PDB file of the backbone (N, CA, C, O) and the ligand in Angstrom, with CONECT records:
HET     ZN  A 101       1
ATOM      1  N   UNK A   1      93.414  71.477  69.280  1.00  0.00           N
ATOM      2  CA  UNK A   1      93.160  72.735  69.985  1.00  0.00           C
ATOM      3  C   UNK A   1      94.092  72.832  71.179  1.00  0.00           C
ATOM      4  O   UNK A   1      94.129  71.949  72.036  1.00  0.00           O
ATOM      5  N   UNK A   2      94.824  73.894  71.216  1.00  0.00           N
ATOM      6  CA  UNK A   2      95.775  74.077  72.312  1.00  0.00           C
ATOM      7  C   UNK A   2      95.185  75.023  73.351  1.00  0.00           C
ATOM      8  O   UNK A   2      94.978  76.211  73.104  1.00  0.00           O
ATOM      9  N   UNK A   3      94.929  74.461  74.498  1.00  0.00           N
ATOM     10  CA  UNK A   3      94.353  75.269  75.562  1.00  0.00           C
ATOM     11  C   UNK A   3      95.461  75.703  76.511  1.00  0.00           C
ATOM     12  O   UNK A   3      96.278  74.892  76.948  1.00  0.00           O
ATOM     13  N   UNK A   4      95.474  76.970  76.817  1.00  0.00           N
ATOM     14  CA  UNK A   4      96.481  77.486  77.743  1.00  0.00           C
ATOM     15  C   UNK A   4      95.834  77.785  79.088  1.00  0.00           C
ATOM     16  O   UNK A   4      94.684  78.219  79.164  1.00  0.00           O
ATOM     17  N   UNK A   5      96.577  77.549  80.111  1.00  0.00           N
ATOM     18  CA  UNK A   5      96.057  77.838  81.451  1.00  0.00           C
ATOM     19  C   UNK A   5      97.167  78.482  82.272  1.00  0.00           C
ATOM     20  O   UNK A   5      97.845  79.392  81.794  1.00  0.00           O
ATOM     21  N   UNK A   6      97.353  78.030  83.470  1.00  0.00           N
ATOM     22  CA  UNK A   6      98.335  78.651  84.367  1.00  0.00           C
ATOM     23  C   UNK A   6      99.735  78.703  83.748  1.00  0.00           C
ATOM     24  O   UNK A   6     100.236  77.719  83.204  1.00  0.00           O
ATOM     25  N   UNK A   7     100.319  79.836  83.848  1.00  0.00           N
ATOM     26  CA  UNK A   7     101.669  80.001  83.311  1.00  0.00           C
ATOM     27  C   UNK A   7     102.530  80.735  84.333  1.00  0.00           C
ATOM     28  O   UNK A   7     102.062  81.595  85.079  1.00  0.00           O
ATOM     29  N   UNK A   8     103.776  80.369  84.333  1.00  0.00           N
ATOM     30  CA  UNK A   8     104.726  81.066  85.193  1.00  0.00           C
ATOM     31  C   UNK A   8     105.898  81.490  84.329  1.00  0.00           C
ATOM     32  O   UNK A   8     106.420  80.693  83.549  1.00  0.00           O
ATOM     33  N   UNK A   9     106.305  82.718  84.461  1.00  0.00           N
ATOM     34  CA  UNK A   9     107.468  83.149  83.698  1.00  0.00           C
ATOM     35  C   UNK A   9     108.249  84.173  84.499  1.00  0.00           C
ATOM     36  O   UNK A   9     107.726  84.807  85.416  1.00  0.00           O
ATOM     37  N   UNK A  10     109.518  84.320  84.131  1.00  0.00           N
ATOM     38  CA  UNK A  10     110.337  85.338  84.777  1.00  0.00           C
ATOM     39  C   UNK A  10     110.065  86.669  84.085  1.00  0.00           C
ATOM     40  O   UNK A  10     109.953  86.725  82.861  1.00  0.00           O
ATOM     41  N   UNK A  11     109.961  87.720  84.854  1.00  0.00           N
ATOM     42  CA  UNK A  11     109.790  89.059  84.291  1.00  0.00           C
ATOM     43  C   UNK A  11     111.178  89.558  83.904  1.00  0.00           C
ATOM     44  O   UNK A  11     112.101  89.518  84.717  1.00  0.00           O
ATOM     45  N   UNK A  12     111.331  90.030  82.663  1.00  0.00           N
ATOM     46  CA  UNK A  12     112.658  90.426  82.170  1.00  0.00           C
ATOM     47  C   UNK A  12     113.204  91.639  82.904  1.00  0.00           C
ATOM     48  O   UNK A  12     114.407  91.769  83.129  1.00  0.00           O
ATOM     49  N   UNK A  13     112.302  92.505  83.262  1.00  0.00           N
ATOM     50  CA  UNK A  13     112.650  93.758  83.907  1.00  0.00           C
ATOM     51  C   UNK A  13     113.045  93.524  85.366  1.00  0.00           C
ATOM     52  O   UNK A  13     112.195  93.189  86.191  1.00  0.00           O
ATOM     53  N   UNK A  14     114.322  93.699  85.686  1.00  0.00           N
ATOM     54  CA  UNK A  14     114.729  93.611  87.088  1.00  0.00           C
ATOM     55  C   UNK A  14     114.646  94.999  87.690  1.00  0.00           C
ATOM     56  O   UNK A  14     114.617  96.001  86.976  1.00  0.00           O
ATOM     57  N   UNK A  15     114.609  95.045  88.991  1.00  0.00           N
ATOM     58  CA  UNK A  15     114.505  96.357  89.606  1.00  0.00           C
ATOM     59  C   UNK A  15     115.314  96.423  90.889  1.00  0.00           C
ATOM     60  O   UNK A  15     115.244  95.525  91.728  1.00  0.00           O
ATOM     61  N   UNK A  16     116.084  97.498  91.033  1.00  0.00           N
ATOM     62  CA  UNK A  16     116.823  97.701  92.265  1.00  0.00           C
ATOM     63  C   UNK A  16     115.900  98.365  93.275  1.00  0.00           C
ATOM     64  O   UNK A  16     115.367  99.447  93.031  1.00  0.00           O
ATOM     65  N   UNK A  17     115.719  97.706  94.408  1.00  0.00           N
ATOM     66  CA  UNK A  17     114.825  98.210  95.444  1.00  0.00           C
ATOM     67  C   UNK A  17     115.451  97.944  96.798  1.00  0.00           C
ATOM     68  O   UNK A  17     116.371  97.136  96.925  1.00  0.00           O
ATOM     69  N   UNK A  18     114.944  98.630  97.802  1.00  0.00           N
ATOM     70  CA  UNK A  18     115.366  98.349  99.162  1.00  0.00           C
ATOM     71  C   UNK A  18     114.462  97.251  99.702  1.00  0.00           C
ATOM     72  O   UNK A  18     113.244  97.418  99.764  1.00  0.00           O
ATOM     73  N   UNK A  19     115.046  96.146 100.085  1.00  0.00           N
ATOM     74  CA  UNK A  19     114.267  95.019 100.596  1.00  0.00           C
ATOM     75  C   UNK A  19     113.619  95.412 101.921  1.00  0.00           C
ATOM     76  O   UNK A  19     114.304  95.866 102.839  1.00  0.00           O
ATOM     77  N   UNK A  20     112.291  95.237 102.023  1.00  0.00           N
ATOM     78  CA  UNK A  20     111.600  95.628 103.261  1.00  0.00           C
ATOM     79  C   UNK A  20     112.005  94.747 104.452  1.00  0.00           C
ATOM     80  O   UNK A  20     111.778  95.111 105.605  1.00  0.00           O
ATOM     81  N   UNK A  21     112.595  93.607 104.167  1.00  0.00           N
ATOM     82  CA  UNK A  21     112.956  92.678 105.242  1.00  0.00           C
ATOM     83  C   UNK A  21     114.358  92.953 105.782  1.00  0.00           C
ATOM     84  O   UNK A  21     114.528  93.169 106.981  1.00  0.00           O
ATOM     85  N   UNK A  22     115.360  92.945 104.905  1.00  0.00           N
ATOM     86  CA  UNK A  22     116.745  93.109 105.370  1.00  0.00           C
ATOM     87  C   UNK A  22     117.261  94.532 105.191  1.00  0.00           C
ATOM     88  O   UNK A  22     118.325  94.874 105.707  1.00  0.00           O
ATOM     89  N   UNK A  23     116.516  95.364 104.463  1.00  0.00           N
ATOM     90  CA  UNK A  23     116.898  96.764 104.316  1.00  0.00           C
ATOM     91  C   UNK A  23     118.037  97.028 103.353  1.00  0.00           C
ATOM     92  O   UNK A  23     118.518  98.157 103.263  1.00  0.00           O
ATOM     93  N   UNK A  24     118.480  96.007 102.629  1.00  0.00           N
ATOM     94  CA  UNK A  24     119.574  96.205 101.679  1.00  0.00           C
ATOM     95  C   UNK A  24     119.035  96.586 100.311  1.00  0.00           C
ATOM     96  O   UNK A  24     117.921  96.216  99.941  1.00  0.00           O
ATOM     97  N   UNK A  25     119.850  97.338  99.559  1.00  0.00           N
ATOM     98  CA  UNK A  25     119.483  97.653  98.175  1.00  0.00           C
ATOM     99  C   UNK A  25     119.869  96.457  97.313  1.00  0.00           C
ATOM    100  O   UNK A  25     121.045  96.115  97.193  1.00  0.00           O
ATOM    101  N   UNK A  26     118.872  95.836  96.723  1.00  0.00           N
ATOM    102  CA  UNK A  26     119.124  94.617  95.949  1.00  0.00           C
ATOM    103  C   UNK A  26     118.442  94.693  94.593  1.00  0.00           C
ATOM    104  O   UNK A  26     117.494  95.452  94.395  1.00  0.00           O
ATOM    105  N   UNK A  27     118.943  93.893  93.669  1.00  0.00           N
ATOM    106  CA  UNK A  27     118.320  93.784  92.357  1.00  0.00           C
ATOM    107  C   UNK A  27     117.286  92.667  92.452  1.00  0.00           C
ATOM    108  O   UNK A  27     117.646  91.494  92.548  1.00  0.00           O
ATOM    109  N   UNK A  28     116.029  93.019  92.425  1.00  0.00           N
ATOM    110  CA  UNK A  28     114.955  92.041  92.583  1.00  0.00           C
ATOM    111  C   UNK A  28     114.588  91.419  91.244  1.00  0.00           C
ATOM    112  O   UNK A  28     114.433  92.114  90.240  1.00  0.00           O
ATOM    113  N   UNK A  29     114.455  90.112  91.248  1.00  0.00           N
ATOM    114  CA  UNK A  29     113.919  89.368  90.110  1.00  0.00           C
ATOM    115  C   UNK A  29     112.438  89.169  90.366  1.00  0.00           C
ATOM    116  O   UNK A  29     112.038  88.825  91.478  1.00  0.00           O
ATOM    117  N   UNK A  30     111.627  89.381  89.352  1.00  0.00           N
ATOM    118  CA  UNK A  30     110.195  89.175  89.529  1.00  0.00           C
ATOM    119  C   UNK A  30     109.735  87.942  88.766  1.00  0.00           C
ATOM    120  O   UNK A  30     110.238  87.628  87.687  1.00  0.00           O
ATOM    121  N   UNK A  31     108.782  87.264  89.344  1.00  0.00           N
ATOM    122  CA  UNK A  31     108.193  86.083  88.714  1.00  0.00           C
ATOM    123  C   UNK A  31     106.713  86.371  88.508  1.00  0.00           C
ATOM    124  O   UNK A  31     106.026  86.834  89.419  1.00  0.00           O
ATOM    125  N   UNK A  32     106.237  86.095  87.320  1.00  0.00           N
ATOM    126  CA  UNK A  32     104.832  86.344  87.021  1.00  0.00           C
ATOM    127  C   UNK A  32     104.095  85.023  86.879  1.00  0.00           C
ATOM    128  O   UNK A  32     104.499  84.159  86.101  1.00  0.00           O
ATOM    129  N   UNK A  33     103.027  84.871  87.623  1.00  0.00           N
ATOM    130  CA  UNK A  33     102.161  83.701  87.496  1.00  0.00           C
ATOM    131  C   UNK A  33     100.830  84.203  86.973  1.00  0.00           C
ATOM    132  O   UNK A  33     100.207  85.082  87.569  1.00  0.00           O
ATOM    133  N   UNK A  34     100.396  83.636  85.847  1.00  0.00           N
ATOM    134  CA  UNK A  34      99.119  84.087  85.300  1.00  0.00           C
ATOM    135  C   UNK A  34      98.127  82.933  85.292  1.00  0.00           C
ATOM    136  O   UNK A  34      98.480  81.784  85.024  1.00  0.00           O
ATOM    137  N   UNK A  35      96.915  83.259  85.583  1.00  0.00           N
ATOM    138  CA  UNK A  35      95.862  82.260  85.591  1.00  0.00           C
ATOM    139  C   UNK A  35      94.737  82.734  84.705  1.00  0.00           C
ATOM    140  O   UNK A  35      94.270  83.867  84.818  1.00  0.00           O
ATOM    141  N   UNK A  36      94.319  81.876  83.844  1.00  0.00           N
ATOM    142  CA  UNK A  36      93.247  82.264  82.945  1.00  0.00           C
ATOM    143  C   UNK A  36      92.962  81.112  82.022  1.00  0.00           C
ATOM    144  O   UNK A  36      93.381  79.982  82.273  1.00  0.00           O
ATOM    145  N   UNK A  37      92.260  81.391  80.972  1.00  0.00           N
ATOM    146  CA  UNK A  37      91.898  80.339  80.055  1.00  0.00           C
ATOM    147  C   UNK A  37      91.916  80.888  78.649  1.00  0.00           C
ATOM    148  O   UNK A  37      91.345  81.943  78.375  1.00  0.00           O
ATOM    149  N   UNK A  38      92.570  80.176  77.764  1.00  0.00           N
ATOM    150  CA  UNK A  38      92.631  80.665  76.403  1.00  0.00           C
ATOM    151  C   UNK A  38      92.841  79.547  75.413  1.00  0.00           C
ATOM    152  O   UNK A  38      93.122  78.410  75.794  1.00  0.00           O
ATOM    153  N   UNK A  39      92.704  79.869  74.143  1.00  0.00           N
ATOM    154  CA  UNK A  39      92.903  78.897  73.083  1.00  0.00           C
ATOM    155  C   UNK A  39      93.840  79.517  72.051  1.00  0.00           C
ATOM    156  O   UNK A  39      93.658  80.671  71.665  1.00  0.00           O
ATOM    157  N   UNK A  40      94.841  78.760  71.603  1.00  0.00           N
ATOM    158  CA  UNK A  40      95.840  79.266  70.662  1.00  0.00           C
ATOM    159  C   UNK A  40      96.423  80.602  71.118  1.00  0.00           C
ATOM    160  O   UNK A  40      96.593  81.529  70.325  1.00  0.00           O
ATOM    161  N   UNK A  41      96.719  80.675  72.384  1.00  0.00           N
ATOM    162  CA  UNK A  41      97.314  81.879  72.971  1.00  0.00           C
ATOM    163  C   UNK A  41      96.415  83.114  72.899  1.00  0.00           C
ATOM    164  O   UNK A  41      96.867  84.228  73.163  1.00  0.00           O
ATOM    165  N   UNK A  42      95.177  82.923  72.551  1.00  0.00           N
ATOM    166  CA  UNK A  42      94.239  84.043  72.610  1.00  0.00           C
ATOM    167  C   UNK A  42      93.466  83.886  73.909  1.00  0.00           C
ATOM    168  O   UNK A  42      92.836  82.857  74.154  1.00  0.00           O
ATOM    169  N   UNK A  43      93.521  84.902  74.722  1.00  0.00           N
ATOM    170  CA  UNK A  43      92.897  84.823  76.028  1.00  0.00           C
ATOM    171  C   UNK A  43      91.383  84.971  75.918  1.00  0.00           C
ATOM    172  O   UNK A  43      90.886  85.976  75.410  1.00  0.00           O
ATOM    173  N   UNK A  44      90.664  83.980  76.389  1.00  0.00           N
ATOM    174  CA  UNK A  44      89.199  84.030  76.320  1.00  0.00           C
ATOM    175  C   UNK A  44      88.610  84.582  77.613  1.00  0.00           C
ATOM    176  O   UNK A  44      87.602  85.289  77.626  1.00  0.00           O
ATOM    177  N   UNK A  45      89.283  84.227  78.683  1.00  0.00           N
ATOM    178  CA  UNK A  45      88.853  84.735  79.979  1.00  0.00           C
ATOM    179  C   UNK A  45      89.998  85.593  80.478  1.00  0.00           C
ATOM    180  O   UNK A  45      91.159  85.203  80.362  1.00  0.00           O
ATOM    181  N   UNK A  46      89.694  86.734  81.021  1.00  0.00           N
ATOM    182  CA  UNK A  46      90.740  87.636  81.461  1.00  0.00           C
ATOM    183  C   UNK A  46      91.740  86.964  82.389  1.00  0.00           C
ATOM    184  O   UNK A  46      91.376  86.312  83.367  1.00  0.00           O
ATOM    185  N   UNK A  47      92.984  87.140  82.058  1.00  0.00           N
ATOM    186  CA  UNK A  47      94.026  86.585  82.888  1.00  0.00           C
ATOM    187  C   UNK A  47      94.180  87.398  84.158  1.00  0.00           C
ATOM    188  O   UNK A  47      94.075  88.624  84.174  1.00  0.00           O
ATOM    189  N   UNK A  48      94.432  86.661  85.208  1.00  0.00           N
ATOM    190  CA  UNK A  48      94.717  87.304  86.467  1.00  0.00           C
ATOM    191  C   UNK A  48      96.210  87.107  86.715  1.00  0.00           C
ATOM    192  O   UNK A  48      96.720  85.989  86.643  1.00  0.00           O
ATOM    193  N   UNK A  49      96.892  88.189  87.004  1.00  0.00           N
ATOM    194  CA  UNK A  49      98.330  88.099  87.184  1.00  0.00           C
ATOM    195  C   UNK A  49      98.731  88.250  88.642  1.00  0.00           C
ATOM    196  O   UNK A  49      98.241  89.122  89.361  1.00  0.00           O
ATOM    197  N   UNK A  50      99.619  87.391  89.046  1.00  0.00           N
ATOM    198  CA  UNK A  50     100.241  87.538  90.349  1.00  0.00           C
ATOM    199  C   UNK A  50     101.736  87.688  90.126  1.00  0.00           C
ATOM    200  O   UNK A  50     102.337  86.988  89.311  1.00  0.00           O
ATOM    201  N   UNK A  51     102.320  88.615  90.870  1.00  0.00           N
ATOM    202  CA  UNK A  51     103.751  88.794  90.768  1.00  0.00           C
ATOM    203  C   UNK A  51     104.392  88.467  92.101  1.00  0.00           C
ATOM    204  O   UNK A  51     103.866  88.787  93.167  1.00  0.00           O
ATOM    205  N   UNK A  52     105.533  87.825  92.011  1.00  0.00           N
ATOM    206  CA  UNK A  52     106.298  87.496  93.212  1.00  0.00           C
ATOM    207  C   UNK A  52     107.731  87.928  93.016  1.00  0.00           C
ATOM    208  O   UNK A  52     108.209  88.033  91.886  1.00  0.00           O
ATOM    209  N   UNK A  53     108.415  88.178  94.112  1.00  0.00           N
ATOM    210  CA  UNK A  53     109.825  88.492  94.022  1.00  0.00           C
ATOM    211  C   UNK A  53     110.547  87.908  95.230  1.00  0.00           C
ATOM    212  O   UNK A  53     109.969  87.735  96.303  1.00  0.00           O
ATOM    213  N   UNK A  54     111.824  87.611  95.025  1.00  0.00           N
ATOM    214  CA  UNK A  54     112.630  87.025  96.087  1.00  0.00           C
ATOM    215  C   UNK A  54     113.862  87.899  96.282  1.00  0.00           C
ATOM    216  O   UNK A  54     114.556  88.233  95.321  1.00  0.00           O
ATOM    217  N   UNK A  55     114.126  88.263  97.522  1.00  0.00           N
ATOM    218  CA  UNK A  55     115.319  89.055  97.804  1.00  0.00           C
ATOM    219  C   UNK A  55     116.550  88.149  97.684  1.00  0.00           C
ATOM    220  O   UNK A  55     116.619  87.103  98.329  1.00  0.00           O
ATOM    221  N   UNK A  56     117.530  88.561  96.847  1.00  0.00           N
ATOM    222  CA  UNK A  56     118.716  87.721  96.683  1.00  0.00           C
ATOM    223  C   UNK A  56     119.623  87.720  97.922  1.00  0.00           C
ATOM    224  O   UNK A  56     120.498  86.863  98.052  1.00  0.00           O
ATOM    225  N   UNK A  57     119.413  88.667  98.816  1.00  0.00           N
ATOM    226  CA  UNK A  57     120.243  88.748 100.025  1.00  0.00           C
ATOM    227  C   UNK A  57     119.703  87.890 101.164  1.00  0.00           C
ATOM    228  O   UNK A  57     120.412  87.041 101.704  1.00  0.00           O
ATOM    229  N   UNK A  58     118.439  88.123 101.524  1.00  0.00           N
ATOM    230  CA  UNK A  58     117.892  87.424 102.698  1.00  0.00           C
ATOM    231  C   UNK A  58     116.913  86.308 102.316  1.00  0.00           C
ATOM    232  O   UNK A  58     116.382  85.619 103.187  1.00  0.00           O
ATOM    233  N   UNK A  59     116.677  86.135 101.014  1.00  0.00           N
ATOM    234  CA  UNK A  59     115.810  85.060 100.509  1.00  0.00           C
ATOM    235  C   UNK A  59     114.396  85.117 101.065  1.00  0.00           C
ATOM    236  O   UNK A  59     113.775  84.087 101.331  1.00  0.00           O
ATOM    237  N   UNK A  60     113.907  86.310 101.233  1.00  0.00           N
ATOM    238  CA  UNK A  60     112.518  86.490 101.637  1.00  0.00           C
ATOM    239  C   UNK A  60     111.656  86.487 100.374  1.00  0.00           C
ATOM    240  O   UNK A  60     112.017  87.077  99.356  1.00  0.00           O
ATOM    241  N   UNK A  61     110.526  85.821 100.461  1.00  0.00           N
ATOM    242  CA  UNK A  61     109.598  85.778  99.332  1.00  0.00           C
ATOM    243  C   UNK A  61     108.491  86.798  99.558  1.00  0.00           C
ATOM    244  O   UNK A  61     107.856  86.817 100.612  1.00  0.00           O
ATOM    245  N   UNK A  62     108.270  87.635  98.568  1.00  0.00           N
ATOM    246  CA  UNK A  62     107.229  88.653  98.645  1.00  0.00           C
ATOM    247  C   UNK A  62     106.229  88.468  97.508  1.00  0.00           C
ATOM    248  O   UNK A  62     106.581  87.989  96.430  1.00  0.00           O
ATOM    249  N   UNK A  63     104.999  88.847  97.757  1.00  0.00           N
ATOM    250  CA  UNK A  63     104.008  88.969  96.695  1.00  0.00           C
ATOM    251  C   UNK A  63     103.874  90.456  96.417  1.00  0.00           C
ATOM    252  O   UNK A  63     103.966  91.277  97.329  1.00  0.00           O
ATOM    253  N   UNK A  64     103.658  90.799  95.155  1.00  0.00           N
ATOM    254  CA  UNK A  64     103.391  92.193  94.814  1.00  0.00           C
ATOM    255  C   UNK A  64     101.895  92.417  94.988  1.00  0.00           C
ATOM    256  O   UNK A  64     101.082  91.590  94.575  1.00  0.00           O
ATOM    257  N   UNK A  65     101.548  93.506  95.584  1.00  0.00           N
ATOM    258  CA  UNK A  65     100.149  93.861  95.841  1.00  0.00           C
ATOM    259  C   UNK A  65      99.334  93.668  94.547  1.00  0.00           C
ATOM    260  O   UNK A  65      99.778  94.066  93.471  1.00  0.00           O
ATOM    261  N   UNK A  66      98.164  93.067  94.655  1.00  0.00           N
ATOM    262  CA  UNK A  66      97.400  92.578  93.506  1.00  0.00           C
ATOM    263  C   UNK A  66      97.141  93.618  92.402  1.00  0.00           C
ATOM    264  O   UNK A  66      97.373  93.347  91.224  1.00  0.00           O
ATOM    265  N   UNK A  67      96.669  94.784  92.786  1.00  0.00           N
ATOM    266  CA  UNK A  67      96.371  95.791  91.758  1.00  0.00           C
ATOM    267  C   UNK A  67      97.621  96.235  91.031  1.00  0.00           C
ATOM    268  O   UNK A  67      97.611  96.441  89.818  1.00  0.00           O
ATOM    269  N   UNK A  68      98.700  96.379  91.789  1.00  0.00           N
ATOM    270  CA  UNK A  68      99.975  96.794  91.194  1.00  0.00           C
ATOM    271  C   UNK A  68     100.500  95.708  90.260  1.00  0.00           C
ATOM    272  O   UNK A  68     101.078  96.006  89.215  1.00  0.00           O
ATOM    273  N   UNK A  69     100.296  94.451  90.639  1.00  0.00           N
ATOM    274  CA  UNK A  69     100.746  93.339  89.803  1.00  0.00           C
ATOM    275  C   UNK A  69      99.988  93.321  88.477  1.00  0.00           C
ATOM    276  O   UNK A  69     100.581  93.096  87.422  1.00  0.00           O
ATOM    277  N   UNK A  70      98.683  93.557  88.534  1.00  0.00           N
ATOM    278  CA  UNK A  70      97.864  93.580  87.315  1.00  0.00           C
ATOM    279  C   UNK A  70      98.342  94.678  86.374  1.00  0.00           C
ATOM    280  O   UNK A  70      98.528  94.463  85.176  1.00  0.00           O
ATOM    281  N   UNK A  71      98.536  95.857  86.950  1.00  0.00           N
ATOM    282  CA  UNK A  71      98.958  97.024  86.185  1.00  0.00           C
ATOM    283  C   UNK A  71     100.345  96.781  85.567  1.00  0.00           C
ATOM    284  O   UNK A  71     100.578  97.089  84.398  1.00  0.00           O
ATOM    285  N   UNK A  72     101.246  96.232  86.364  1.00  0.00           N
ATOM    286  CA  UNK A  72     102.614  95.995  85.895  1.00  0.00           C
ATOM    287  C   UNK A  72     102.652  94.930  84.819  1.00  0.00           C
ATOM    288  O   UNK A  72     103.432  95.028  83.871  1.00  0.00           O
ATOM    289  N   UNK A  73     101.818  93.914  84.957  1.00  0.00           N
ATOM    290  CA  UNK A  73     101.777  92.847  83.961  1.00  0.00           C
ATOM    291  C   UNK A  73     101.277  93.407  82.637  1.00  0.00           C
ATOM    292  O   UNK A  73     101.767  93.038  81.570  1.00  0.00           O
ATOM    293  N   UNK A  74     100.302  94.297  82.716  1.00  0.00           N
ATOM    294  CA  UNK A  74      99.735  94.913  81.518  1.00  0.00           C
ATOM    295  C   UNK A  74     100.781  95.772  80.819  1.00  0.00           C
ATOM    296  O   UNK A  74     100.897  95.756  79.593  1.00  0.00           O
ATOM    297  N   UNK A  75     101.547  96.528  81.619  1.00  0.00           N
ATOM    298  CA  UNK A  75     102.574  97.405  81.056  1.00  0.00           C
ATOM    299  C   UNK A  75     103.889  96.681  80.790  1.00  0.00           C
ATOM    300  O   UNK A  75     104.815  97.255  80.217  1.00  0.00           O
ATOM    301  N   UNK A  76     103.967  95.420  81.206  1.00  0.00           N
ATOM    302  CA  UNK A  76     105.197  94.630  81.100  1.00  0.00           C
ATOM    303  C   UNK A  76     106.387  95.399  81.663  1.00  0.00           C
ATOM    304  O   UNK A  76     107.461  95.426  81.061  1.00  0.00           O
ATOM    305  N   UNK A  77     106.190  96.013  82.803  1.00  0.00           N
ATOM    306  CA  UNK A  77     107.245  96.824  83.381  1.00  0.00           C
ATOM    307  C   UNK A  77     107.178  96.813  84.907  1.00  0.00           C
ATOM    308  O   UNK A  77     106.098  96.787  85.497  1.00  0.00           O
ATOM    309  N   UNK A  78     108.334  96.833  85.518  1.00  0.00           N
ATOM    310  CA  UNK A  78     108.384  96.884  86.979  1.00  0.00           C
ATOM    311  C   UNK A  78     108.485  98.325  87.479  1.00  0.00           C
ATOM    312  O   UNK A  78     108.625  98.570  88.677  1.00  0.00           O
ATOM    313  N   UNK A  79     108.411  99.270  86.543  1.00  0.00           N
ATOM    314  CA  UNK A  79     108.684 100.679  86.866  1.00  0.00           C
ATOM    315  C   UNK A  79     107.890 101.216  88.063  1.00  0.00           C
ATOM    316  O   UNK A  79     108.420 101.971  88.879  1.00  0.00           O
ATOM    317  N   UNK A  80     106.618 100.822  88.159  1.00  0.00           N
ATOM    318  CA  UNK A  80     105.790 101.432  89.201  1.00  0.00           C
ATOM    319  C   UNK A  80     105.779 100.629  90.507  1.00  0.00           C
ATOM    320  O   UNK A  80     105.134 101.024  91.479  1.00  0.00           O
ATOM    321  N   UNK A  81     106.496  99.503  90.521  1.00  0.00           N
ATOM    322  CA  UNK A  81     106.522  98.687  91.744  1.00  0.00           C
ATOM    323  C   UNK A  81     107.483  99.310  92.755  1.00  0.00           C
ATOM    324  O   UNK A  81     108.638  99.591  92.435  1.00  0.00           O
ATOM    325  N   UNK A  82     107.005  99.518  93.952  1.00  0.00           N
ATOM    326  CA  UNK A  82     107.871 100.054  94.996  1.00  0.00           C
ATOM    327  C   UNK A  82     107.899  99.076  96.166  1.00  0.00           C
ATOM    328  O   UNK A  82     107.122  98.122  96.212  1.00  0.00           O
ATOM    329  N   UNK A  83     108.791  99.323  97.098  1.00  0.00           N
ATOM    330  CA  UNK A  83     108.913  98.449  98.275  1.00  0.00           C
ATOM    331  C   UNK A  83     107.601  98.396  99.063  1.00  0.00           C
ATOM    332  O   UNK A  83     107.317  97.401  99.730  1.00  0.00           O
ATOM    333  N   UNK A  84     106.808  99.457  98.986  1.00  0.00           N
ATOM    334  CA  UNK A  84     105.519  99.494  99.684  1.00  0.00           C
ATOM    335  C   UNK A  84     104.507  98.495  99.113  1.00  0.00           C
ATOM    336  O   UNK A  84     103.539  98.130  99.779  1.00  0.00           O
ATOM    337  N   UNK A  85     104.742  98.063  97.882  1.00  0.00           N
ATOM    338  CA  UNK A  85     103.818  97.122  97.244  1.00  0.00           C
ATOM    339  C   UNK A  85     104.161  95.665  97.553  1.00  0.00           C
ATOM    340  O   UNK A  85     103.436  94.751  97.161  1.00  0.00           O
ATOM    341  N   UNK A  86     105.266  95.462  98.254  1.00  0.00           N
ATOM    342  CA  UNK A  86     105.697  94.091  98.532  1.00  0.00           C
ATOM    343  C   UNK A  86     105.072  93.585  99.830  1.00  0.00           C
ATOM    344  O   UNK A  86     105.145  94.232 100.874  1.00  0.00           O
ATOM    345  N   UNK A  87     104.463  92.421  99.732  1.00  0.00           N
ATOM    346  CA  UNK A  87     103.841  91.802 100.899  1.00  0.00           C
ATOM    347  C   UNK A  87     104.683  90.583 101.263  1.00  0.00           C
ATOM    348  O   UNK A  87     104.820  89.652 100.470  1.00  0.00           O
ATOM    349  N   UNK A  88     105.238  90.601 102.460  1.00  0.00           N
ATOM    350  CA  UNK A  88     106.100  89.487 102.871  1.00  0.00           C
ATOM    351  C   UNK A  88     105.300  88.210 103.025  1.00  0.00           C
ATOM    352  O   UNK A  88     104.278  88.192 103.711  1.00  0.00           O
ATOM    353  N   UNK A  89     105.761  87.132 102.385  1.00  0.00           N
ATOM    354  CA  UNK A  89     105.069  85.847 102.493  1.00  0.00           C
ATOM    355  C   UNK A  89     105.818  84.892 103.415  1.00  0.00           C
ATOM    356  O   UNK A  89     105.268  84.422 104.411  1.00  0.00           O
ATOM    357  N   UNK A  90     107.072  84.609 103.081  1.00  0.00           N
ATOM    358  CA  UNK A  90     107.848  83.672 103.916  1.00  0.00           C
ATOM    359  C   UNK A  90     109.331  83.744 103.588  1.00  0.00           C
ATOM    360  O   UNK A  90     109.733  84.269 102.550  1.00  0.00           O
ATOM    361  N   UNK A  91     110.124  83.211 104.487  1.00  0.00           N
ATOM    362  CA  UNK A  91     111.552  83.067 104.233  1.00  0.00           C
ATOM    363  C   UNK A  91     111.757  81.743 103.509  1.00  0.00           C
ATOM    364  O   UNK A  91     111.181  80.718 103.871  1.00  0.00           O
ATOM    365  N   UNK A  92     112.591  81.795 102.478  1.00  0.00           N
ATOM    366  CA  UNK A  92     112.876  80.570 101.753  1.00  0.00           C
ATOM    367  C   UNK A  92     114.122  79.940 102.369  1.00  0.00           C
ATOM    368  O   UNK A  92     115.168  80.584 102.455  1.00  0.00           O
ATOM    369  N   UNK A  93     114.011  78.686 102.797  1.00  0.00           N
ATOM    370  CA  UNK A  93     115.182  78.054 103.401  1.00  0.00           C
ATOM    371  C   UNK A  93     116.265  77.822 102.355  1.00  0.00           C
ATOM    372  O   UNK A  93     116.002  77.238 101.303  1.00  0.00           O
ATOM    373  N   UNK A  94     117.457  78.269 102.635  1.00  0.00           N
ATOM    374  CA  UNK A  94     118.574  78.123 101.708  1.00  0.00           C
ATOM    375  C   UNK A  94     119.656  77.303 102.400  1.00  0.00           C
ATOM    376  O   UNK A  94     119.990  77.531 103.563  1.00  0.00           O
ATOM    377  N   UNK A  95     120.189  76.351 101.658  1.00  0.00           N
ATOM    378  CA  UNK A  95     121.209  75.468 102.249  1.00  0.00           C
ATOM    379  C   UNK A  95     122.495  76.241 102.481  1.00  0.00           C
ATOM    380  O   UNK A  95     123.474  75.677 102.971  1.00  0.00           O
TER     381      UNK A  95
HETATM  382 ZN    ZN A 101     116.246  91.102 101.850  1.00  0.00          ZN2+
END
């Protein structure tokens, strides 16, 4: 029996947005972290999705607002994500 739990994957859909931190127009990569419980890839308990994105210019890490992340994960699309949905978490130290 293969039990699935926390998963992290890159969202294929990139999106050009204005970074709320540095104000530049950048192509944002989104990362999806899902938490739930399932067997043979069939979800038994509803998955909860969290989306994160990192600005390629200033390396700020943002979380996507929870409801928007759920909706976007369901639609497998970043179309409805806007800069207003990004919650600044921290700066990622870059060498
Ligand atoms: Zn930025």
